[in-house]
N, C-alpha and C positions, 0 to 999 in steps of 0.2 A: 122700217121702224125709226121713230124720231129719237135721236140720242140726246141725253141730258148733259149738262156741263160736268156733272159728276162722272158720267161714263167717259167723256173726253179726258178728264183728269186721270182716271184710272188707266185708260189706254196709254196715255202719255207716260205715266209712271211705270207701266209695264215695259214700254219701249226703252226707257232709261235703264232699268235694271237688267233687261235682256242684253242691251248693248254692253253693259258692264261685264256680263258673263263672257262675252266674246273677247274682251280685253284679258280677262283672267285665263281663258282657254288659250288665247294666242301666246300669253306669257308662259304657259306650261311647256310649249315647244322649246323655248329658250332655256328655261330652268331645268328641264329634263336633259337637254344637251350638255349643260354645264355640269349637272350632277353625274352624268355618265363618264366624265373625265376621271372620276375616282371610284364610283360605284357602278358595277355591272348593271346593265338594263333590267334584267329580271330581278336582281336583288333590290334595285331601286323601286321597282314595281311593288315588291313584297312589303318593304318598309313604308312606302307611301300609303298603301291601302290598310296596312296594320294600324298606322296612326289615324287615318281617316275613320276606320272602324271604331277605334277607341273614342274619338271625338263624337261621332254620330251616336255611339252607344250611350254616352253621357247625356246627349240631347234627348235620347229616347227613353230615359229612365221614367219620366212621368207617363209614358205611353205603353209601357210593357204589359199592362193589363189588357190591352187590345190585341196583343200578339196571339196568333192562332196558326193552325196547320196550313191554312190556305195562304197566309202571308209568307210562311216559310217555304212552301212549295213554289209559289209564284216568284219569290225573291231568289230562290236557287236557280230556277230556269232563266230568269232575266239576268241573274248574276253571272251565269256561264257565258252568256252573250257579251256581257260587260268585260269579263275576264279575257275573252278572245279579242275584244276591241283593244283593250289596253296592252295586252301582250304584243299584238301586231303593231301597236302604236310605238311602244318603246323600242322594239327591234327595228322598226322602220326609221324612226328619228335617229337612232344610233348609226344607221347606215347611209343616210343621205342628208342634204341640207334641210334646215328647218323651213326654208322658203318653199322648196319643192314638196316637202312632206305636208305643209299646211294646205297647199292647193290640192294635192292628191287626196287628202283626207276629206276635203269638202265635196268630193264627188258623191258622198252619201246622199245629198239632196236629190241627185238624179237617179240613184240606184233604188230609192224607196219606191217610186211608182213602177219601176221596172220589175222589182221583186213582187210587188202587189199584183201586177199583171200576170207574172209567171205562175204564182202559187194560188191566187184567188180570182184570177181572171178579171180583176178590176181594170177599168178602161185606162189605157195608156194614151194620153192626149198628144196631139201633134207637137205642142211646145216642148214637152219632155223628150219626145223622140228626137226633135231637132237639137235640143240641148245635148243629148247623148252623142249625136254625130259630131257636134262641135267639140265636145270633150275628147272624143277619140282623136280628132285632129290635134288638139293640144297635147295629148299623151304622145303622139307620134313626134311632135317637135321637141318635147322633153327628152325623148329617147335619142334623138339626133343631136341635141344641143349640149348635153353634159360631157365631161371628160370621159366618164366611164359608161356613157350611154344610159339606158334605163337599167339601173343596177338593182341589186337585191333589196336595198333599203327602199327604193321607189316601189318595187313590187309589193313589199310588205305594207307600205303606206297606202297603196291602192287597195290591198286586201283589208286594211283597217277600215277604209270607207265602206266596204261591204259589211263588215261586222257592226259598224256604227248604224248602218241602215237596218240590219237585223235586230239590233238592240232596240232601236226606236219602234220598229214594227212589233216586236215581242211585248214591249210595254203597252202599246195601244191595243193589242189583241188580248192580252192576258190581264191587265190591270182593271179591276172593277171598283170595289169599295175599300180596298186595303189602305191602311195608313201609309202615306208617302214616306214619312220619316223612317218607319219600321222597315218598309220595303227597301229603302236605300241602305239601311243598316245591314240587312241580309245580303244585299248585292255587294256591298263593300267587303263583308266578311267572306263571301264566296271568292272574290278576287284575291283576297289575302291568302286563303287556303290554297288556291291554284298557284299563286306566285310562290308561296312557301314550299309547296310540293316540288315545283320545278327547280327551285333554288337548292333543295336537298338532293334532287336527282343529278343536277349539274352544278356542283359546288364551285364557288369562285375562290380565288386566292384571298388571303387575309387582307382586310380593308385598311386603308390609311386615309381616314376621312378628315377633311378640314372643315372650318366653319362655312366656307363657300358652298361645298357640296351638301353639308347639313342644312344650310339655309335653303338651298334649292329643293331639298326633300320636304322640308316643312312647308314651303310655299305650295308645292304640288299637292300635298295632303290637305291643306286648308282651303286654298282659294279655288283651283279648278275642280276640286273634288267635293268637299263638304259644302262650301258656300255656293258654288255654281249649281250643284244639284238642287239645293234648297231654293235658290232664286228662280231656276228654271221651272221647277214644279209649282212654285208659288205664283209666278207672274205670267207664264205662258198661256194660261187659261183665259187671260183677259185680252188676248189678241187672236187674230186668225192664224191658222197654220202657215198660210202663204206669207204673211207679214213676218212671222217668227223665222221662217226659213230665210227670208231676205235679210233679216238682222244677223242671222248666224253666218251669212256669207262674209261678214267682216272679220271672222276668225283668222283666215289665212292672211288677211291684210296686216293684222297686228303681228303675226308670226314672221311675215316677210320683213316688216320694218325692224323688228327686234333682231332678226338674223343679220340684216344688213348693218344696222347701227351698233349693235352690241357684240355680235360675233364676227363681224367683218366678212360675212359671206358675200360672194359676188356671182352673179348669173351671167351667162352668155346671152347674146341677142336672141338666139333661138329658144333658150330656156325662158326668157322673159315673155316671148311671144306665146310659147306653149302655156305658161301660167296664165297669161291674159286670156287665152282662148278657153281654158278650163274655168276661169272666173266668169267669163261672159256666158259660158254654157250653163252655169248655175244661175247667174243674176238675171239674164234676159227673160227666160221663161217665167221666173218668179215675179219679175217686174210687170210683165204683161198680165199675169194672173192678179197681181195686186191692184193694177189699174182697173181691171174688171170689177174687183171687189169694191173699190171706191165708188165706181159708177153705180153699183147696186146698193151702196150705203152700208156695206158690211165692214165694220171697223173693230168689233170686239165680239167676244162670245157671251151671249146673254146667259147661258147656263153657268158659265164660269162666274159671272158677276153675281148670279143668284146664290151660288154656293159660298160666297164670301161671308 
């Protein structure tokens, strides 16, 4: 199919906004870590999504007439996957460095084809299988390289990658014609209820919150939650899944830079090598697939463009 200049512009615009989402996501690792100094992780999760739910609810006011039982049911199911993702995320980040957590979370790119093969017998290509082997080598080096080895925070960050993959798969399998904004609203509300329930079951001591931790909370509610969900749902349809996945691999790069420059984190040589292998495990298969797409002239989703 011959692409027009308008298609090129739309694809480039999508690339820009998706790269921006990775900056915001990378920043969430740093700001979560800062916020946890004064606010317990689960409490932070609750307030973050309570604020995000409020903001998304305001955005959804003109759309409420489209709300129906199907949106509620789908939002609840996908929202539970999102709750598991964010619960394991905050507990993982609180127990390890943001650099390690960022690279471990990014394993979701490899876990998606593995889960699709396990549950739906979708073909697992050789590139993804090779990537998984490379990632295992990286995990082994991370386990050897840290002071505490592969600790609880690392395990939870790896588990978070699994839940991210499940969340993405559940969206692709369950989402049909629902309003994206309303669906996000229900998802955020579901995470808020789960976080609030856990906070009541395991109450934390009285909080002493400063403007720094409050600012971290506001950042995490607005940028990597409300804005990123909106940007991702708006612009990802104008590019291919492979190109989007390649863009999202920038997420741990930003978290690593932030952890090093802002939090003063330092990794050992083995940890650096382990992170590099995990990064390569994700990037190399996607890069080869992207090269094949370019050779075939696949640079955007025609159906997404038509829906604009």
